[in-house]
N, C-alpha and C positions, 0 to 999 in steps of 0.2 A: 355305491353311493353312500355316504354316512347320513341316516336320518339324523333329522333335529332331534334337540333332548327333550322328551318328555316323562314325566316321573309322574307317582302318583302315592298315594295314603290309600288306603283300604281297609277299614275298619268295619266289626261288624256291629250293629248299633241295640248290643244289648246290654249296656249298661255306660256308664259316664268312662270318660278316658282316666286313666291312672299314670303315674310317673314311667312305667314300661312303654306305655301308649307313645307318651311325650319324646319319651326319646327315638321311636321309629318315627313319629311322623316328623321331627327335627332333623335328625340324618337325611331322608329323602330330601326336605325342603332344600335343607342345605346343599345338598348332590345338587339338586335341579338349578338352585338359586347360584351358586358357584359357577357352572357352564352356562348361565344365563340361557335356563330352559324353561318350558313350563312345567306347572308343579299342579295335576289333579288330583279330585277326590272324590271319591267312591264307594257308596255304604253296600258292604255285600250283606243284604239285610234277605237273603234267600230261605232262612229257616223263620219263615214268618211266627210262626208259635214264640220266638225267644224274642223276638226283633221288634223295636217301635218307634213310630216318629217322632214320641219324645226323647227317647235317646239319642235319635239321628241329630235332633236338633242342639240337645246339648253337647255332643261331641263337635257339633260345628262354632257353637257359641266358645268352646273351650280353645279349639284353635283362633279362632278370632281374637280370643283372649290373649292369649302368649302371643301373639304376632305374625300367624304362620298364613299369611294370607295366598288363598288358592285361585288359578286361572280356570275360568270355565263354567259351565252349569255344574250341580253334581250330578252324580249317575246312581243309580238306584237297581241293581240288580233284580229286586221283583218286580221290576217294571218290562225286564227283558225274557221271559221265559220264552217269546216264540226263536229270537237268534239261538236259544242254547236247545231248545227242540230241531232248528235247520242243523244244527252241528251235530246232534246224536243222531236224525237222520241220516245226515253224510257217512257218519259211521258205518252205521247199520247195512246201506247202501251198497258199501265196501267189503261188508264182511268183517267188517275192523271191530266191530261190538255186538254182543250177541246177552238175550235174556238169561236170567240166573233166579234160580229158585232156591237158592240155598239160605239155611235159615242162620243165625249167628252163634248156635250153638252148633253145627254142623261145621261151621269154620273154625270154630275155637275150637272143634276137637281134632284139628291140625297138630300133626305133630313136629310141624317145620315151621319155626320161630323167625319171623322179619325184622326190619328196622323199625316196625310201627305195630306189632303183633303178630298173629299168625298170618303165616303167607297161604294165598287163598290159592289151593290145592287144582283149581281148574276143574272140579265137578261135572259144572256144568257146559263145558266148551263145548262138548259132542252133541248138545241137545237138552231139551227139560226131561226126556222120558215119561210123559205125562203127568208131569207134574205142572204148577201155575207158575207162572213169573213172578218176581218179585222187585227184581233192581234189573239195570243193564250194566254191564261189565265192557272195559276196551281190554283186545286181547294184548298181551307185551310177547318178548321176546327175550332172551339172556344174552343178546349184544350190547355192552357197555355203553350207558350215556354218560358224557362227560362233558363238561362244560368249565370253564375259567372263572372263576367267582373272584370279583374286583378286591376281593379282601381276601378269601380264604386259600386262593389260586386254585389248580385244577381240581377237580372233583368228579367220581364214577362212579355211576350205581347200578348194577344187572336188576330190572323190573324184574323178570320172569321168579326170581330165586330170591329177591329180597323183599318184594311185595308181593307178585302175583297179579293177574288181571286184576284190575281196580274198578271199583264203582264210579260210573258217571251219571247213573239219575237211581236215586235210592229207592228203597222197599215204600216209605211213604210218599213217593210220587213227585220229591224235590229233586232238582237236578244237583250233581253233587258239585262242591267246592272246584274241585281241579278242574272239571270242563268249564264253569263260568267264567274262571277266571282268566283262561287261557283265549275265550271267545271275546272278552272285554279288554284285555291287553290288548289285543289285534284291533277292536274296533276302536278304542281309542288311541292308536298309534303309540305305545308307550314303548320306548327304546331303552329303558333303563329301570328296572324293580331294585329299588333298596329298601330290604326291610328286617326284620328280625331273625336271627340264627333258627328257632325254630322250626321255620319254613323250609329249611334249607333240605330237608329231606322228601319235600313235595316237587322241590325244582324240577328232578327227574321226568317224572311225571307228566308233569307241563312241558317240557320241554316234546318230549314223547308225542303228547297230542298237538302240539304246534306241528309235527311233522307230520302224522297222520291227517291232519285238516287242512297241511299246505300255508301256512302261517306263520309270520316272521318271529323269531326268539329274542326277545331283548336281553340286553347284557344283565348281571344279577350281581348283587353286593347284599351278604349277608353281615348283619351289624349283632353284637354283641347284645345279649339280653339280660337288662336288669330282672335280680332276684331279691329276694327277700331275705330275712335273716336264718331261714332255713333249707336256703337252697333253693327255693322255687319259684321259677317263673312267675313276676309280676303280673296276675291278671284278675279278672272277675272271680273266677272259681277259687283263688286263693286270696280273695278279699282284699286285694289292692285300694288303697285309699284313693277316692276320687280327687281329680286335680282341683285346688281351689280357685276358685274365683271371687272377687277378681285376681288377674293373674298376678303371681308373685314372682319377681326376677330373680330371687336367691334360688327358687326352683330349677328355672330355666337354666340357671350356672350351674346349678348339679348335674343338670340333662346335659349340659354341654361339656364338663369334665367329665361325664361319664363315657361319652366319645372322644376325649382324646384332646379336648381344646380347652386347656387349665385357662381362666380368665384371670386376665393382669388386675392388679392389685387395683389399679385405679376404674377399672369399670365395675368392681362390687357394687352392688347398689344401684346399679344403671338401669333406667326402665329397659325392657323387653326390647324395642325397636335397636335402640342404642347395641345390647348383646347380640342382637341377630346381624347387626349391619358389619358388626366386628368377626363374629364366626363365620359370614359369609366369605369375605376375604382371606379368613385362614384356615380354611375347611381343606381337612385332608380325610380319608379313609381313615378308620382307625387300624390300630398295627393289630395283625393276627395274632392268637394264642402261641406262645414259645413251646 
C-alpha cells in the first residue's frame, strides 16, 4: 500500500536562509504540492551551541515571505532526545552498536580514505581494552546498499569499505545527525525526501539504520546544489548572502530556473504566489547531469 505523500524541509538554524537553502526548500515544497501532499518543516537543532531560536524564527519568516507555507506544527530535534536515546538503546540491545574510545587523530591516521574522509578501521569493534568510551558507533558490513534516486537513478554504496562503522552518538554527548534524521522521518511519516545532492552520500547510512531499526525507507530525490563563483556549495560557511526580506520575486524566479523551470516572460515580475502557482502545475524533477 502506497503511503500518502509527506515531504519535509529540515534546515539547521545556525544562520539565515540563503539562495541554496531556497532552492532546496522550493524543490521539496513543489514536489509535495504537485502531488497534493503535505509539507513539513523540521528544525535540525541538535547542535545547541551553534543553533538558536532566533535563527529558527528568521528561517520561518523567510519561508513565509517567499510563499512556502508548511503543514502542521514545527518539529524541533532539540526537544526529542528521548526518542533518539530509545533508538540507540534498541541498537545496543541487539548488538548492533558499540562504544568507541578512538580520538580523531587515531581515526585520521587510518590509511584508507573513504567517501567523506578516513574510513573507520574498526579499532573498538572488539571492545575498549580498558579505555573510556567517547562515542557510540553502529556496525556496518560490505553488502551493497542500493536505492533508486528519483533524479540520479540507481545508487549503491558499501558502507564498511567506504565509510566504516559510523557515529550515532558523538563524544560531546549529542546524538548524531544520521540517527536523528532516521528516527524523525519515521515519526513524521515522511514518504519522500527531496533535498540537495550534497546529502547523497548520507543516504546509504540512513537506509542502513532504517533497516536495523525496522523503520520504513522513504523515496529519495537529490536536487542540484547551488554554488558560488568559486565552485563551492552555497552555505553559511562560504558566506552565502541571506535571503532578502521582503521577498523578491526575481530571486524566486531565479531559483525556479535553477531547478529547470524557466519562468515565462509574462510572469516575470509577478508576485511570489503567482510564480508558485504556475510552478506547481509545471513541476518536474530536474534533469540529471549528463
